[in-house]
C-alpha positions as CSV (number, residue, x, y, z in Angstrom):
1,M,24.7,55.7,-84.4
2,K,28.4,57.0,-85.3
3,K,29.2,60.4,-82.7
4,T,29.2,62.5,-86.2
5,S,26.0,61.3,-87.1
6,Y,24.2,62.1,-83.8
7,F,26.3,65.9,-83.7
8,H,24.4,66.0,-87.7
9,F,21.4,65.0,-86.0
10,F,20.8,67.7,-83.3
11,T,22.5,70.0,-85.5
12,F,19.6,69.5,-87.3
13,L,16.8,69.4,-84.6
14,I,18.0,72.4,-83.2
15,G,17.6,74.1,-87.0
16,M,14.3,73.1,-87.3
17,F,13.5,74.6,-83.6
18,L,15.5,78.0,-84.1
19,L,15.0,78.7,-87.5
20,P,11.4,80.0,-87.3
21,A,12.5,82.2,-84.5
22,L,15.7,83.8,-86.6
23,M,13.3,84.6,-89.3
24,G,10.8,87.1,-87.2
25,Q,7.5,87.3,-86.4
26,D,7.7,89.3,-90.4
27,S,8.4,86.2,-91.9
28,Q,5.7,84.5,-90.7
29,E,1.9,84.4,-93.0
30,I,-0.3,87.2,-91.7
31,K,-4.7,85.9,-91.5
32,A,-7.0,87.9,-92.9
33,P,-9.7,89.6,-90.7
34,S,-12.4,87.0,-90.5
35,K,-14.6,89.6,-92.6
36,V,-12.5,89.1,-95.4
37,K,-14.3,86.4,-97.7
38,E,-12.1,86.5,-100.5
39,K,-8.5,87.4,-101.2
40,E,-9.2,89.8,-104.4
41,D,-11.7,92.0,-102.2
42,F,-8.5,92.6,-99.4
43,H,-6.7,95.4,-100.7
44,I,-3.7,96.2,-99.0
45,Y,-1.3,99.2,-99.2
46,L,1.9,99.8,-97.9
47,L,2.7,103.0,-96.1
48,I,6.3,103.9,-95.6
49,G,8.7,107.4,-94.9
50,G,9.6,109.6,-91.9
51,S,7.4,111.0,-89.1
52,N,4.4,112.5,-91.1
53,M,3.5,109.2,-92.4
54,L,3.6,108.9,-88.4
55,G,1.4,110.5,-85.8
56,K,-2.1,109.9,-84.5
57,A,-4.9,111.2,-86.2
58,T,-8.2,111.7,-84.1
59,F,-12.0,111.7,-85.2
60,P,-14.6,113.7,-83.4
61,K,-17.2,110.7,-84.6
62,P,-17.1,107.4,-85.8
63,D,-17.2,106.8,-89.6
64,K,-20.7,103.9,-89.5
65,G,-20.1,101.6,-92.2
66,V,-16.6,102.4,-92.5
67,D,-14.4,102.1,-89.7
68,S,-15.4,98.2,-89.0
69,E,-14.0,97.7,-92.5
70,V,-10.6,99.8,-92.6
71,F,-8.0,97.0,-90.9
72,I,-4.3,98.1,-89.8
73,L,-1.4,95.8,-89.2
74,T,0.1,96.2,-85.7
75,S,3.6,94.8,-85.4
76,K,2.2,92.0,-83.7
77,N,1.2,91.5,-86.8
78,E,-2.6,91.3,-86.0
79,W,-5.1,93.1,-88.0
80,T,-7.2,95.3,-86.0
81,S,-10.0,97.7,-87.3
82,V,-10.5,101.4,-86.9
83,E,-13.6,100.4,-84.6
84,E,-11.8,98.9,-82.5
85,I,-8.8,101.6,-82.2
86,Q,-11.1,104.3,-81.4
87,K,-13.5,102.2,-79.3
88,F,-10.6,101.6,-77.2
89,P,-7.3,104.0,-77.5
90,G,-5.5,102.1,-75.3
91,R,-5.7,98.3,-76.3
92,N,-3.5,98.8,-79.3
93,P,-1.8,102.1,-79.3
94,E,1.1,101.4,-81.7
95,A,-2.0,101.2,-83.8
96,E,-2.8,104.5,-83.4
97,N,0.7,105.1,-84.8
98,V,-0.3,105.2,-88.3
99,G,-0.2,109.2,-89.4
100,P,-2.7,109.8,-92.3
101,G,-3.3,105.9,-92.4
102,I,-6.9,105.6,-91.1
103,P,-8.0,108.6,-92.9
104,F,-6.9,107.0,-96.1
105,G,-8.0,103.7,-95.1
106,K,-11.5,105.6,-94.2
107,A,-11.4,107.6,-97.6
108,M,-10.5,104.7,-100.2
109,M,-13.4,102.8,-98.1
110,K,-15.9,105.1,-99.6
111,V,-15.3,104.9,-103.5
112,A,-14.5,101.3,-103.5
113,R,-16.5,99.4,-105.7
114,G,-18.1,95.9,-104.6
115,H,-17.2,94.5,-101.0
116,V,-13.8,95.9,-100.2
117,I,-12.1,95.7,-96.7
118,I,-8.7,97.8,-96.7
119,G,-5.8,96.8,-94.9
120,I,-2.8,99.3,-93.9
121,V,0.7,98.8,-93.3
122,N,2.7,101.1,-92.1
123,C,6.4,100.7,-91.7
124,A,7.5,104.4,-91.5
125,S,9.9,105.5,-89.3
126,E,10.6,108.7,-87.2
127,D,13.3,111.0,-88.8
128,S,14.7,108.8,-91.5
129,S,16.8,109.4,-94.3
130,I,16.5,108.9,-97.7
131,S,19.8,106.9,-97.3
132,S,17.9,104.5,-95.0
133,W,14.9,103.4,-97.4
134,A,17.3,102.3,-99.9
135,K,17.0,98.1,-101.1
136,G,19.3,96.2,-98.8
137,Q,19.0,98.7,-95.6
138,E,16.9,97.4,-92.3
139,L,14.0,99.6,-93.2
140,Y,13.6,98.8,-96.8
141,D,14.0,95.2,-96.4
142,K,11.4,95.4,-92.9
143,A,8.6,96.7,-95.2
144,V,9.4,94.5,-98.3
145,Q,9.1,91.3,-95.6
146,K,5.9,93.2,-94.3
147,A,4.2,93.9,-97.1
148,K,4.7,89.9,-98.8
149,A,3.4,88.5,-95.3
150,A,0.5,90.0,-95.7
151,Q,0.3,89.7,-99.5
152,K,-0.5,86.2,-98.9
153,A,-4.3,86.9,-97.0
154,G,-4.6,89.7,-99.9
155,V,-3.8,92.1,-102.8
156,L,-1.2,94.9,-102.1
157,K,-2.9,97.8,-104.0
158,G,-0.3,100.6,-103.6
159,I,2.6,102.0,-102.0
160,L,2.1,105.7,-100.4
161,W,5.6,107.6,-99.4
162,N,6.0,110.5,-97.5
163,Q,9.9,111.4,-96.6
164,G,12.1,114.0,-97.2
165,E,12.7,116.7,-94.3
166,P,16.4,115.3,-93.6
167,D,17.6,115.7,-96.6
168,A,15.6,118.4,-98.6
169,L,17.6,121.5,-97.8
170,K,20.8,119.7,-98.8
171,K,22.9,122.2,-101.5
172,D,22.6,119.1,-103.8
173,L,19.1,117.2,-104.3
174,K,20.0,115.2,-107.6
175,D,21.3,112.0,-105.4
176,Y,18.2,112.1,-103.5
177,A,15.8,112.3,-106.6
178,D,18.1,109.3,-108.2
179,S,17.1,107.9,-104.7
180,V,13.6,108.1,-105.0
181,S,13.3,106.7,-108.5
182,K,15.8,103.9,-107.5
183,I,13.4,102.9,-104.4
184,I,10.1,103.5,-106.5
185,E,11.9,101.1,-108.9
186,D,13.3,98.6,-106.2
187,L,9.7,98.0,-104.6
188,R,7.7,97.3,-107.7
189,K,9.9,94.4,-108.6
190,D,9.8,93.2,-105.1
191,L,6.3,93.1,-104.4
192,A,4.8,93.3,-108.2
193,P,7.0,92.0,-110.8
194,E,4.0,90.9,-112.6
195,L,2.7,94.5,-113.0
196,K,4.6,95.4,-116.0
197,I,2.6,97.2,-118.4
198,H,0.3,98.4,-115.0
199,P,3.3,99.1,-112.3
200,L,1.8,98.8,-108.8
201,P,0.8,102.7,-108.0
202,F,3.4,104.8,-105.9
203,V,1.9,107.8,-104.3
204,G,4.0,110.5,-102.6
205,S,3.8,114.0,-101.4
206,K,5.5,117.2,-101.0
207,L,6.6,118.6,-98.2
208,V,4.6,121.4,-96.3
209,S,4.4,125.2,-98.0
210,F,5.7,127.4,-95.8
211,P,6.6,125.0,-92.7
212,F,7.8,127.9,-90.5
213,P,4.7,130.7,-89.1
214,S,7.4,133.0,-88.2
215,D,8.9,132.8,-91.3
216,K,6.0,133.0,-93.9
217,D,7.9,134.4,-96.7
218,K,10.4,131.6,-97.3
219,D,9.1,128.4,-98.2
220,Q,12.4,126.1,-97.4
221,F,11.3,123.6,-99.1
222,K,10.6,125.0,-102.5
223,E,13.1,123.9,-104.7
224,F,12.9,119.7,-102.9
225,N,9.3,120.3,-104.1
226,E,10.5,121.0,-107.3
227,T,12.7,118.2,-107.2
228,L,9.9,115.6,-106.7
229,E,7.8,117.0,-109.2
230,K,10.6,116.2,-111.7
231,V,11.2,112.9,-110.3
232,F,7.4,111.8,-110.7
233,L,6.9,113.0,-114.1
234,E,9.6,110.2,-115.4
235,V,7.3,107.6,-113.2
236,Q,4.8,105.2,-114.5
237,R,1.5,105.5,-112.8
238,R,2.5,107.6,-110.1
239,G,0.6,110.5,-107.9
240,L,2.4,113.3,-106.1
241,V,0.0,115.0,-103.3
242,E,-0.3,118.7,-103.0
243,T,0.5,120.1,-99.5
244,K,-1.0,123.8,-99.8
245,G,-3.4,124.6,-97.1
246,L,-2.4,122.0,-95.0
247,K,-0.6,123.4,-91.3
248,T,1.9,122.3,-88.8
249,K,2.4,122.0,-84.8
250,G,3.7,125.5,-84.2
251,E,7.1,125.6,-85.4
252,S,7.9,122.2,-86.4
253,V,6.9,120.4,-90.0
254,I,4.9,118.0,-88.5
255,Y,1.2,118.0,-89.5
256,D,-2.0,119.2,-86.8
257,N,-4.6,117.4,-86.5
258,D,-6.7,118.1,-88.9
259,S,-3.7,118.2,-91.9
260,L,-2.4,114.9,-91.0
261,I,-6.8,114.2,-92.0
262,E,-6.3,115.5,-95.4
263,L,-3.7,114.4,-95.8
264,G,-4.7,110.8,-96.2
265,R,-8.0,112.1,-98.1
266,R,-5.9,113.8,-101.0
267,Y,-3.4,110.6,-101.4
268,A,-6.7,108.2,-101.8
269,G,-8.1,111.1,-104.0
270,A,-4.6,110.3,-105.4
271,M,-4.6,106.2,-105.3
272,S,-8.5,105.8,-106.1
273,Y,-7.6,108.0,-109.6
274,L,-4.1,105.6,-110.3
275,N,-6.2,102.2,-109.1
276,G,-9.6,102.9,-111.7
277,K,-7.4,103.5,-114.8
278,E,-6.1,99.8,-114.7
């Protein structure tokens, strides 16, 4: 065998062993939970955005017959049931950081028809700006990659979006509006191109109204929320969750526990309505 042939042969072997590692875990196929019998019965939802799409929601009592039917995808690409998370909170601490995902999943289970299992894929990133979610950026690409991997085991039924705090107080919000519209369009093309008549449901959320207790007379996000309303009016099969009545932790814009749970339920109300219109 010639020297060049040896070189090509060993290069081929190295590529065979290293390529899977270089592609990363997110590109690997994600196995469905053992409870899933049919792919069509495993309903997956992608959660993206900023800080309020993260955080831990604590429930005083387990929902019997519901918690074990809702699964959270960890960074290790393993499905962990809500029941397991709440029973052993220290076992998968990363899985608890799912924001309104758990209350959303619980609420979706209660209105589900047939034997449905819910899967939550949360790819949100704390304090992320709208520009970091553009197609081609790391956050966008990772979310799409992870959602595609999860889709091999189930059916992607919708996307939840909660972002805006880093961009909300800019003087000109036109660029933000254009960016949101483009992100929705790109996600639908990349994750569900076959859904043209009834596009993949996309549910966003306004920012909290009157976020600071010490300044109740000024709604700092009023203009931003009005901009979101205009954007979502022009998008097919979309929902925009109201935040009136929700409360934050002190002077921050982060929702308290009860409000995080309520936000998840409101997301579920909007999503179940959109899925019911197929």
